[in-house]
C-alpha positions in Angstrom: -15.1 -1.5 -10.5 -13.0 -0.1 -13.1 -10.0 0.3 -11.4 -6.5 2.1 -13.3 -3.2 0.8 -11.2 0.3 2.4 -11.8 3.4 0.8 -11.4 6.6 2.7 -11.0 10.1 1.7 -11.9 11.1 1.3 -8.3 8.1 -1.3 -7.6 9.0 -3.4 -10.7 13.0 -3.7 -11.0 15.7 -3.8 -8.8 17.8 -0.8 -8.3 20.5 -1.8 -11.2 17.0 -1.6 -13.4 17.0 -5.3 -14.1 13.4 -7.0 -13.5 12.3 -7.5 -9.6 10.8 -11.1 -10.9 9.8 -12.2 -7.2 7.6 -8.9 -6.8 6.4 -8.8 -10.5 5.0 -12.3 -10.4 3.3 -11.4 -7.3 1.8 -8.0 -8.8 0.0 -10.4 -11.4 -0.9 -12.9 -9.1 -3.4 -10.5 -7.4 -3.9 -8.3 -11.0 -5.3 -11.6 -12.3 -7.5 -12.7 -8.8 -8.8 -8.9 -9.0 -9.7 -9.7 -12.7 -11.0 -13.2 -11.9 -13.1 -11.3 -9.4 -14.7 -9.4 -11.7 -12.9 -6.0 -11.9 -11.6 -4.3 -14.9 -8.3 -3.8 -15.1 -6.0 -1.4 -16.9 -2.1 -1.4 -15.8 0.0 1.6 -16.6 3.6 0.4 -16.3 6.8 2.3 -15.9 10.3 0.4 -16.0 10.7 0.4 -19.8 13.6 2.8 -19.9 15.2 1.6 -16.4 14.7 -2.5 -17.8 16.9 -1.1 -20.9 18.9 -0.2 -19.2 19.9 -3.2 -17.2 19.8 -5.5 -19.8 21.8 -2.7 -22.2 24.1 -3.1 -19.2 24.6 0.9 -19.5 24.2 4.0 -16.9 21.3 5.7 -16.7 21.5 8.0 -19.8 21.3 11.6 -19.5 20.8 12.3 -23.6 17.4 11.6 -24.8 18.4 9.4 -27.9 20.2 6.9 -25.3 17.2 7.1 -22.9 14.7 6.1 -26.2 17.3 3.5 -27.1 17.2 1.9 -23.9 12.7 2.3 -23.5 12.5 0.8 -27.2 14.8 -2.3 -25.3 13.4 -2.5 -22.1 9.7 -2.1 -23.4 10.4 -5.4 -25.5 11.4 -7.4 -22.2 8.4 -5.2 -20.3 5.3 -6.5 -22.5 7.3 -10.2 -22.8 7.2 -10.3 -19.2 3.6 -9.1 -18.9 2.4 -11.6 -21.5 3.9 -14.8 -20.2 2.8 -14.0 -16.3 -0.5 -13.2 -17.1 -0.8 -16.1 -19.5 -0.6 -18.4 -16.5 -3.3 -16.9 -15.3 -5.2 -17.1 -18.8 -5.6 -13.2 -19.3 -4.7 -11.6 -22.6 -2.5 -8.6 -22.3 -2.7 -5.8 -25.0 0.0 -3.4 -25.6 -0.6 0.5 -25.9 2.2 3.2 -26.3 0.7 6.8 -25.3 1.9 10.6 -25.9 0.4 13.7 -25.0 -0.9 13.9 -28.7 -3.3 11.3 -28.2 -5.1 13.2 -25.6 -4.4 16.3 -27.1 -6.2 15.6 -29.9 -10.3 15.3 -30.3 -10.2 12.2 -33.1 -7.1 10.5 -31.6 -9.0 11.0 -27.7 -12.1 9.6 -29.6 -10.1 6.4 -31.1 -8.1 5.5 -27.6 -11.7 5.5 -25.5 -13.0 3.4 -28.2 -9.9 0.8 -28.0 -9.6 0.8 -24.7 -13.5 0.2 -24.2 -13.2 -2.4 -26.6 -10.4 -4.2 -24.9 -12.2 -4.0 -21.5 -15.3 -5.7 -23.1 -12.8 -8.2 -25.1 -12.0 -9.4 -21.6 -8.2 -8.0 -22.6 -5.8 -6.0 -19.8 -4.7 -2.9 -21.3 -0.9 -2.5 -20.2 -0.4 1.4 -20.7 2.7 3.2 -21.4 4.8 6.3 -22.7 6.0 5.8 -26.1 8.9 6.6 -24.8 11.1 5.8 -28.0 9.3 8.3 -30.0 8.0 11.1 -27.6 9.6 14.6 -28.1 9.6 17.1 -25.1 6.5 19.0 -26.5 4.4 15.6 -26.3 6.1 13.9 -23.4 3.7 13.1 -20.8 7.1 13.8 -18.4 5.7 10.2 -15.7 3.4 7.8 -15.4 1.5 9.1 -12.7 0.1 11.9 -15.2 -0.7 9.3 -17.6 -2.3 6.9 -15.4 -4.9 10.1 -14.4 -5.2 10.9 -18.0 -6.1 7.0 -19.0 -9.0 6.9 -16.1 -10.5 10.5 -16.9 -10.5 9.5 -20.5 -12.1 5.9 -20.0 -14.1 7.1 -16.3 -12.4 5.0 -14.0 -13.9 4.0 -10.5 -10.5 4.5 -9.1 -6.8 5.4 -10.0 -4.2 3.4 -7.1 -0.2 4.4 -7.8 1.8 1.7 -6.5 5.2 3.1 -5.5 8.1 3.3 -3.2 6.5 5.6 -0.7 3.6 5.1 2.0 1.6 8.5 0.7 1.7 11.8 1.5 3.0 12.9 5.1 2.2 16.2 7.0 6.3 16.7 6.3 9.3 14.9 4.6 9.4 11.5 7.2 12.7 11.1 6.1 14.1 13.6 7.5 11.2 14.7 10.4 10.5 12.4 12.7 7.2 14.0 13.4 5.7 13.4 10.2 2.4 12.1 10.1 0.4 10.2 7.3 -2.7 11.6 6.1 -4.8 9.1 5.3 -7.9 10.9 3.3 -7.4 14.5 1.3 -11.2 15.9 0.2 -10.2 18.5 -1.4 -6.6 19.3 -3.2 -5.1 23.0 -1.6 -2.2 25.0 -1.9 -1.4 23.7 1.4 -1.5 19.8 -0.1 0.8 20.8 -3.1 3.2 22.5 -0.5 3.8 18.9 1.3 4.1 17.3 -1.8 7.4 17.3 -3.5 11.1 15.9 -3.5 12.7 13.7 -6.3 11.9 10.7 -7.5 14.0 7.0 -7.2 16.9 6.7 -9.5 15.6 4.8 -12.1 12.4 6.7 -12.4 10.8 9.8 -12.7 8.0 10.8 -10.6 8.2 12.0 -6.7 5.1 13.3 -4.5 4.5 16.2 -6.5 3.4 14.9 -9.5 1.4 12.2 -7.9 -0.3 14.8 -5.9 -1.0 16.8 -9.7 -2.0 13.5 -11.2 -4.6 13.6 -8.2 -6.0 17.0 -8.4 -6.6 16.1 -12.2 -7.8 12.7 -11.5 -10.5 14.0 -8.7 -11.4 17.0 -10.6 -12.4 14.6 -13.4 -15.0 12.1 -10.4 -12.1 9.6 -9.9 -10.6 8.8 -6.7 -7.1 8.0 -6.4 -4.6 6.3 -3.8 -1.1 6.6 -3.5 0.5 3.6 -1.5 3.5 1.5 -1.2 3.5 -0.9 -3.5 6.0 -3.2 -1.9 3.4 -5.9 -0.9 1.2 -6.8 -4.1 -1.2 -8.0 -0.8 -2.1 -4.1 -0.8 -4.5 -4.0 -3.4 -6.9 -6.5 -2.0 -7.4 -3.7 1.2 -8.2 -1.4 -0.8 -10.8 -3.4 -2.9 -12.4 -4.3 0.8 -12.5 -0.4 1.7 -9.7 -0.7 4.6 -7.8 2.4 5.1 -4.5 2.6 2.7 -2.1 5.5 1.8 -3.5 8.4 0.8 -6.9 8.2 -0.5 -8.1 11.7 -2.5 -11.9 12.0 -2.8 -12.7 12.4 -6.4 -15.3 15.4 -6.6 -18.5 13.0 -7.8 -20.7 15.4 -7.9 -18.6 17.5 -10.9 -18.2 14.2 -12.8 -19.6 14.2 -16.2 
């Protein structure tokens, strides 16, 4: 399978912004094993800004310039960590920093697709993130849930997995409603499904459930299945590949897939 895995800041970092070393090591070990099994893997990784905040020892910035500066610092640490950890399992990583403009212009999209395809052919693992250090509002993607869906659409992935600090989509907010039940499968993203989504993300991340459902709509419209699940345990990806029910699965519209 060709799999796009998106991992959120809350999954990779401690609340203060410092890297959660043990969990990141566990994730890379599982991802490497999945790659060894013959799957193609693209990782869309958040946490650059959060790691930069931690490394600079500052509060989460409110102004765009400091956010961009923190992202520049954090991206170095993020890629150094991925390169070091994946190398232990004899895998090569590649960094790709993107903005909305890369998907919005035909020539740039064609070049992006060609580069990703070639990297996969060469056996590399692309590590994708938004280019937060230079992205302006006009060309900002806003969150990596959207970026994961766009990448999956671009390279005709089979599956997108969003790893976050939430277990999936529920019938109500599970934090406030004890009767909230998980929704295991969504065949079609209706207005009712969209209404169930909402709420803010973590203190370090940017995306809540609403961004994930919107991303799922983009992916499924392109014929790609998407799963939203909790990334607290890296081994959950084994369950997903074995077809076990995990989180919430949004079914891609295969008949409309071009």
